N, C-alpha and C positions, 0 to 999 in steps of 0.2 A: 123219473126225472131225466132231464137232459144232461149230457156230458160232452165236453169238448176234448177231443183227442188231438193233441198238437204234437206233431212229429218233426224232427230235424234230420235231414239226410246226412249221411256220412259222405265226405268228399269222394269223388270219383266212383259214385254208386249208380250212375246212369245205366250201365249195362245190366246190373242186377235188377234195377227198377223196371226196365223194359221187359226182361225175361219173366219177371214175377207178376207183371201187371194183370194178366188174365185171372189169376187166382185171387189177387187183391180185389179186383172189380166184382168177381163172383160173390165174395162175402158182402160187399157193399150192396149189391143187387138183392141179396137175401134180406138185409136190413130194410131196404126200400120196399120190397114186397110185403114185409111184415108191418109196414107203416111206421117204422121207427127211425128212419133216416131223415134228418132235416136238411143237411147239405154235406157235401164232401168234395174235395179237390186238392190239387197240388199248388205249391207256391213256385212259380217259375223263377229261375235264377236271374232272368233279365226281364225288362218291361215289355213282354210280348206274350200273346196267347199261345204261340208255338215257339218255345225257346230253343228248339233244335238241340245241338250238341252242348249248349250252355246248361241244359238240364234243369233240375229243380233243387230247391233248398229244403223242402219238406212238404208236409201235407196237413190238412185240417179236416176232421170229421166231427160233425155234431149229430148226435143220435140219442135216442131214448134207451136207457137201461134201468133195471130194477134198483141198482145201487152202485156205488163207486167200485166195489170189488168186482162186480160183474163186468163193468165197463173196462176196468184194468185188465181183467182176464181176456176180454175180447181183443183189446189192443195188443196184449202180449202174444196172442195167437195170429196176429195179422201176418200174411205172407211176406210183406215187406220187412217187418221186424225179424221174422225168422230167417230171411235171406241176408240180413245184414245191411239192408238199404238204410235203415234208420240208425243214427248215432244216439238219439235220445227221443223218448216219448213221454209226454206229460198227459195225464188224464185229470180233468178238473170238472166239478159240477158247473153247469151253465144255466143261467136263467134268461130265457128269451123274453125280451121286452117289446121289440118291434121287428117286423110288422105284426100287428095284432090279428 
């Protein structure tokens, strides 16, 4: 089943986000290589593809996991979560309707 991992950044976490990004991306690439990643990306703090020092307000990952507990465990082990970038992480089942 698909799960949405919705994360909200802690204020002033841009430096931790930048430092931890390679490890975060490595885990996402592993999901992609396994054919389980639907989409992933950050929420810019301003209406721009490169928000610069404004940074980000969070992230969204939609991926396939065997169950909610496995998705939650994956989210809990994310380098951003471990580094304190995220203030909050929600993991929810997700049903893809479109595009088909």
